[in-house]
N, C-alpha and C positions, 0 to 999 in steps of 0.2 A: 468336531461340532456336536453339541449336546442339546437335547430338547429341554426347554425351560418352562414353557407354558403351552397349553392347548385350549382353544376356544371353540365351543360348539354352539351352533344356532340352527333352529328348525330341524334338528336331528333327533328323531324319536321323542323322548320325554324332555329334551332340552329345546323348548320353543324359543325362549329368550336367550340371548348370548350369555353363556356361562363359561367362566374362566377357571381352569384347573392348573394349579402349580405342579410342576414336575421336577423332582430331584433325582438323586441317584437311586434311592429306594422309595417306592410309592405303594402304599397298601390302601386299596379302595374298599371300604367296609360299609356295610349297610344291609337293610332287609333285602329279601328276594324281590326281583323285578322293580328295583328302585332306580336303576340306571348305571350300575357299576360296569356291567359288561358293555354297555353302550359306549363308554369312554374308550375301552380297549378296541372295540370293533371300529369306532370312528378313526382311531389312529391307524388301524390296519387298512382302512379305506384310503386314508391320506397317503400312506406310503406304498400300498400294494394294489389298490383296486378302485372300485367305484360303487356307490350305493345303489339300491334299487328303489322303485317308487314307494315301497312300504316303509322306507327309512325316513320319509318326509313327515315331520311332526304334524299331528292333527290340527294343532293350533298355529300352524305356520303363518307368516305374514307376507310371503312373496313367492311361494312355490319353489324355493331354492334352499337346498341344504348348504351350509357353510361350515367348513372345518379349517381352523387356522392353527398353525404350529409356529411357535417362536423359538428360535435357537440362539444359544449363547456359546461361549468358548469358540468364537469364530476364528478360523485360520488367519494369520496376519497377511498371508499372500496365497494366491491360488490361480489356477489357469481357467480363464473363462472363454474368450473367443480367439485368443492368440496362443502361441507357444510361449509367450512372455508372461510372467506372473504379474498380476495386478492385485487389488484388494477390493472387497465389497465397500469399504469406506471411501476409497478413491472414486469408485463408480457410483456413489450415492445410492446404495442399495440397502442401507441399514435404517432401522427406525429410530425414534427419538432416544431410546435407551441404548443404542449402539448394537442392537441385536438384529438377526435376520428374521423377518416376519413374512411368512408365506400363507396366503389364504387360497383355499381351493373351493370354488363355487360349483354346485351341481344343480342347475335348473332342471326341473322335472315338468314335462309337458302334460297336458290333459290326457294324452294317450298312454302316459306312463314311461315314455322314453326319457333317458337321462343323458344330458350333455355335461361337459366339464370345461372349466377354464381355471387357470392359476394366475394369481397376481402376487407381486411383492409390494407390501406396504412399507414405504420408505420416505425419508426426508430427501426430496429430489429438488434440483434447481427449479426456481419458480418461473423462469423465462419460458414462454410457450414454444419458442423456436428450438428448445432443447428437449422437448417431450419425446421425440422419436430418435434421439441421438444413439441410443443403444440398439435401435433397429437397423442402423446403417452398417453394412459390411465395409471392409477397408477401402475398396474402390470408390464406393459412394461417399465415404467419409472424406477421402482425398478431394473429391469434386466439391463437396460442401466447404472444405477447408480453403480451397482455391477461390470459390465464389465469395467468401468472406474477406479475401485478400489479407490473410493473416501472415505475419512475418514468420517464416519457417526456420529462422535461426534458432538452433538448439532443440528443434523438434525432430525426432526420428520418425519419419513418415512411413517407416516399415512396421511400426508398432501402433496398433489401433488405440491402445490405452493412452499413448502420448498425443495422438491426434485429437482424441476426445477431450483430453485435459486442456489442450491449447484452445479448442473451440469454446469450452465452458468459460475459460478465463477471458476470452474475447468479449463476452457479453457482460462482464462484471469488472468494475474498476478495482474494487477491493475484495472483500470477502464475498463468497458466493452465497446468495440468499436462497433459502429452501422453504418448501412447504410439504405437508404430508400428501402423498399421492399414491395411487395404485398403478403399478407398472405391470401390464399384462405380459406374461412370459410363456403362456401355453394355452392352446385352445383356439382353433380357427385363425392361426397366424399364417400369413403368406409364407410360402417356402423360401422367399428371398429375405425374410425378416431375420436379422442377425440374432434376435433374442431367442430364437429356437436353439441356436448353437450354445448361447449362454446358459439356457435352462438345461440342456443336455449335459453340459460340463458341471453345472452347479449341483445337479442331482447326485453326482459322484461323491460329493462331500457330505451329503446328508447321511444320517445313521441308517443302518438296516433296521427293520422292525420285524420281529418274529412273535407270532401269537400261537400259544399252545392251549389245547383243551385236554386237561388231565383225564377226565372221566367221559370223554366223548365216545359214542358207539363207533365201532371200527368196521370197515369193510375194505376190500381190495383197492378201491379207487380213492377213498378218503379216510385216512387214519392218522391219529395223532402220533403214532410211532413213526410214520413217514416224515412227520414234520421235522424232528431233529436232523434226520438225514438230509432233508431239503435245505435246512438252514446251514448245514455244514457246507453244502455246495455253494449256497449264496455267499457265505462268508469267505470261502476260499477264492471265489471269483473276484472278490473285491480287494484282495490283498495287493500290496504295492508291487510285488514281483510278478503277479499274474496279469495285472491290467495291461502292461505294455505288450505282452504276448497276444492278448485278445485284440488289442488295437491293431497290431501288425496283421493278424489274421483277417480282421474285419476290413482293413484297408485293401488287402490283397484281393479279397473276394469282391469288394465293391468296385475296385479298379477293373478287374477282369470282366465283371458283369456289365459295367458301364460301357466298356469297349465293345462287348458283344451287342449290347442294345444299340449303340451308336451305329454299328455296322448294319444292323437291321433297319434302322431309320434311313441310312444311305440307300439301301436297296429299295425301300419303300418310296424314296424320292424319285427313283426311276419310273415308278408306276403312277404316283400321285404326289406331285411336289407340294401342292397346297396342304394336303393332309400331313405330309412329312414335316412341314414347317411348324405345325401346331404341337408336335410331340417332342418330348425330351425325357431322358431317363432320370429317375429320382428314387431315393430310398426313404420312404415316409417314416419308417420306424427304426430305432436302434435294435440290433439283434438281442433276443432274450436268451442269454447263454444258459441260465439255470433250467430252462425247459429242455435243453439238449442233453445235459448230463443227468443221469439217474443213479441214485445210490440207495441200496436197500440192505437190510440185515436179515440173514436167514441162518438156520442151524445146519449141521453137517448132513442132514437129510434133504435139504433144500426147502424146508418149511419156513415160509416168511413169518416174521415176528408178530405181524398183526393177526396171525391165527393162533397165537399162544395166549396164555392166561393174562388177565389184566394186571396181576401182581408183577409178572415179569416185564410187561410193557412199562409199568410205572418205574421199575428199577432202572430200565434203560433210560427213561426220561431224566430221573435223578442223576444217573451217571453222566448223561450229556451235560447237565449243568455243572457237575463237579469237574468234568474234563475242561469245560470252558474256563473254570477258575484256574486250573493248573496252567492252561495255555496262556492265559492273560497275565500270569505272573512274569513270564519271560519273553513273550512275543509282542511285536508291535501290531496288534490286531486292529481291524477297522472298528469304528464306532458302531455299536449295536444296542438296540433296545429289546429286552426280553419281556414278554407279557404272558401271564399265566392266569388261567381261569379257575378260581376256587380250588386250590391244591388240597384242601382238607376234605372235599366231597368223597364220601364212601371210603375213606382211607383210615388205616390204623393210625392212632395218635403218634406213634414213633415215626411213621413215615411223614406225617404232617410236620413235625419238628425238624426232621432231617432236611426236608425240601425247603422249609422256610429258612433254616440256617444256611443252606447252600445258596439260596437266592440273596440273602443278606450279604454273604461273603462275596458273591459274584458282583453285587452292586458296588463293592468297595474296590474292585479291580479297575485298571485304567480303561477308559473309553467304553464303559458298560453302564447301562441303566436298567432297572428292573421295576415292573409293575405287576401286582397281582391283586385279584379281587377275593373277598371273603365275606361271609355273613356270620362269622364266628367271633364273638367278642373276646373269647379266651385267647385267640391269636394276637389280639391287639396288645396284650401285655408283653408279648415277645418283641415288640417293635417300638422304636423311639417315637416320641410324639411328632417330631418334625417330618416323619415319613407317613403319618396317618392322613387319609382323606375320607372324611365321613360324608356319605351321600344320603340325602333324605329329601322328602317332599314337604314343602311348606304348607300353610293353611289353604293356599290357593291351588295346591296340587302341582306347583312348579318344582322341578328338580333343583336342589341346592347342594353346594359342596362346601364343607367346612374343613379348614386346615388344622393340623395338630399344633401349629404355631401361629401366633398373631402377626400382624403386618410389621411390628417392630422387632420380630425375631424371638420374643418371649413365648414361653409355653402357653398353649391354650389349655388352662387348667380344667376346663369343664368338659373337654371332649370325651375322656374316658367315661365320665358319669353319664353323658348323653348316649354313648354307645351302649353301655350296660342297661340304661333305662329303656332303650329302644329294643335291644336284642336279647337282654338277659345275660346272665353269666352262669355257665354250667358248673354246678357244685361238684366236689369230689365225693362220689357216692359212698366211698369207704372211709373218707375223712382220715387218710393215712398220715397227713403232714403233721409233724409234732414240733418242728423248729423252723422258723423263718430266718434266712440268712440275708442280711441287708449289705449290699456292696454298691460301689459307684456305677458300674456298668457291665456290659456283656463280657468284655475282655477280662475283668476281674473274676467273673464267674468261671470262665474257661481256665484261668490261671489257678484258682483254688481247686477246681476239680482235678486238673492235671497234677498238681502237687500232691493232692490226697492219694491219687493212684500210685505215685512214686513212693510215698511213705508207706502205704498199705502193702505194696509189693515187698518192701523191706521188713515190715512188721505187721502181720495180719490183724493185730489188736488195734492198730490205728485206723480210724474211720475212713472209709472210701466214700466220697460224695457222689461218684458217678452212678447215675440211674438209681439213686437212693430215694425211694418213695416217701421216706419219713421227713425229708427236708425240702424246702422250696426257696428259691432265690428271688429277691426283690431288688432290682436296680434302683438306686436313689440318686443318680448323678444330677449335677446342676442344682436347679432351684427346688427339686423334689425333696431333698433331704430335710428341709425345715418342716415340711408337711408331715413327714413320718415321725420326726423327733419332737418338734415343738408342739404340734397339734395332736400328737399321739393318736393318729387316725386308726391304727391297727391294734391299739391296746385292748379293745373289747374282745379280741380273739383269744382262744385258749392256748395258742401256740407260744412257745418261748421265742425270744428274739436274740440273735447274735449279730452285731453290727461290726463290719471290718472295713475300715477306710484307710486310704493312703494318708501320709502326713505331709503332703506337698501344699496343702491349703489350710490356712489358719482356722477357717471356719469348721473344717472337718475335725480338727484337733479339739476345738472348743465344744463341738457337738458331742463328741465321745465323753468329754469331761462331764457335761451336763447330764448325759444319759446315765453314766455310772453313778452320778451323785444322787439319782433318784432312789437308790437302794432297793430297787425291785429285783428280787432273786431270779426272776424269769427274763431279765433283760441285761445283757452285758455288751460292752463295746470295746473295740481295739483299734488303735492306729498302728500302722506298720512302723517298725523301728527305723527302717530306711525310708527314703523319700517315697518310693512307690513299690508295688509288688514286683515290677520288672527289675528292681535293683537287687533282688535275690539271685538273679541269673549269673551263671559263670560265663566269662567271655568265650571260653572254648565251646560251650553249648550254642552260643549265638553264632559263632563263626561256622560251626558244623551245620547248623540249621540253614544258613544262607548258601553254603557250599552245595547242599543238597538241592537248592533251588537254582543252581547255576549262576549265583550272584556272589562272586568272591569278594568278601570284605575282611578286614583285619581289625577286630576290636581287641586291644591289648589288655585293657583293664575295665572293670566296672566299679565305680565309686558309689558310696552309700548315698550321697546327696546330689548326684547329677541326674539330669533328665535322660534316662537311658533310651526311651523310644525315639527322642529327637536325635540323639547321638547316632543311633542305628539308621534311622531314616535318612540322615544326611550322608552317612557312609554308603548306603545303597544308592542314593541319588548320584553321588560322586562317581560311582562305578558305572551306572547305566546312563546317566544324563549327560547332555552336552552343554549345560549351563550351570552357573553357580547356584547354590541353594537360595540365595537372596535375590537372584535375577531370573527366576523361572518365568516371571511375567511382569511387564512394566506397570500394570495396574495393581495397586496395593491390595485391593479386595480380592482380585483373582489370584494374586500371589499367596495370600493367606488361605484361600480355599484350596489351592494345590498343595501347600505345605500341610494343611490339616488332613487332607486325604492320604498323603504319604505317611503321616504320623499314625493315622488310624490303621493303615495297613501294617505298619511296623509293630504296633501294639498287638494286633491279631496274630502275627507270625510269632512274636515273642512269647505270648501266652499259650500258644498251641505247639508249634513245631519246635521252638527253642527249648521249652520245658521238657519235651520228649527226649531231648539230648542231655538232660540233667541226670546226674547220678546222686546217690546219697552222699558220696564223698565230695562232689562238687557243691552240693547244697550246704554241707557242713563247712566247707572252705569259705563259703559266702556268709556264714553265721546265720543261716535261715532255718536249719533243721529244727532246733528246739522251739523257735517261735511259732512256726507253722504247726508243729506237733501240738503245742499248747492250745491253739485255736481249735484244732480238730478234736482234741480231748474234751474241751469245754462243750462243743456242739454235741459230742457223744453223751455227755451227762444228761442232756435234755431228751434223749431218745429212750423209749422203753425197750 
């Protein structure tokens, strides 16, 4: 289950309901104190806590904070109130779009006390006699079933979901008619209300949410370095193999405790029978396991890490994210949302790029989403437009959120200009960049850098692009290419331009022809002789790469005009997956989304780990040595 949207109302600067789209990677960018952190902290409240009276917007309309989360990628089946699986669709708990929409309401009294209730906004049967159907436990359901005199032929009355289904069908001759309703699932519900059990089980399927403050002041009780250790405990406790053990322990403790409590009531009955009749044992809350287990890091002298320098603490945080990437490549980890507050604050630029790249890579792993805030417009250029969320205040002082893409999926071309206009762009004070290298995307950047390292290690006269301050990469993938070539947006700069694109798209080939036809000595373009940059890889390098990731695949050959990332992604899926490539999801849009994510992951692995397994001999065998050497030598001619 993944977070798809969040809606805020009456929360700090978000007085009117504001919707924020959430994808795998989300970068909230804007001025200081404009409402970026409020989004992260609202999510932390939704998943982990409760607001205080000061979180209520000054311009509120009803003294009630509302935080709504909408989830997609819903499990096809899940356990709710039985040991038998059902589905949210069959229980009419999905909204019009087929997603799970949960709203948490926090009324705040005049004295400042905060209460809480949760509702599911869903398309529910419109018959009023079915409004409290989910509230009924199995015994009560059976009584209702009998009162309605429903024919029980074919109905398994030991399964609550089948009884509910039969009761719903009893009230409708044909298709069940629905209307949008709010179904209360938490907050002042009677202990006998079955929805309490449904909500308890449903929460197990929601993602974990982890909020980190990189530059937060540290002390023994509250430190950001403790956060990764806490999140390790939270994530381990939610693993599939751990949950049954916790349930067994919980049931054993509850059974033994209930027995002792009942014995106490029996003895009380001997003294005061009227009082004893009013009492019963009850566990009002589920156990909070993560408060029981403590995990810390300390050196061999016993000095805790929160007493060490900030640089070391940040290295641990970066290492935590990198470890998550490694783990999620091979493990069936629970869904988790990582949120990070301004990673660039007071940090060396190298660390900024390292942690941003780690977060980007983490967002591409299975079952992970990433959000981070920044007020640095320079970081925006490292992120695809689809991941950008620009936060600003309109003329009326209301918080607004603008997406990097439009409603129809096309790029919001103005967002970068608006960000730079608002925040400014930091110039390079030494103006070291002498050549701009235009490529399609981040994977091509990594591929070129890694190939240049390989060739440079073979011949030191060949240019090494890694950490070279004289060159800068500009991704031009998708619709951006025409703006750089046709409109010549960067021609006013003094830097030379080298464009290197794949030859898998006719438009890329024509663009290079048009660019070279200009006859500008400071601009040159290349198309790969093979279909894509990944076609230069040797099959042995690909196999060794995935063997190191504990994913055994066998690529016997790489052809010049085949889609190598797709070939590898399908091979990896066939090794790890339990469904066919074309049958990962019945919905075509969801299927395309899943395939796209696997392709993206394959491209990243191929342009990083697989190239590390390449040798000069393997590159020459794939006829790529001379071609890549020519590109690098041309770039070198533009450098002083």
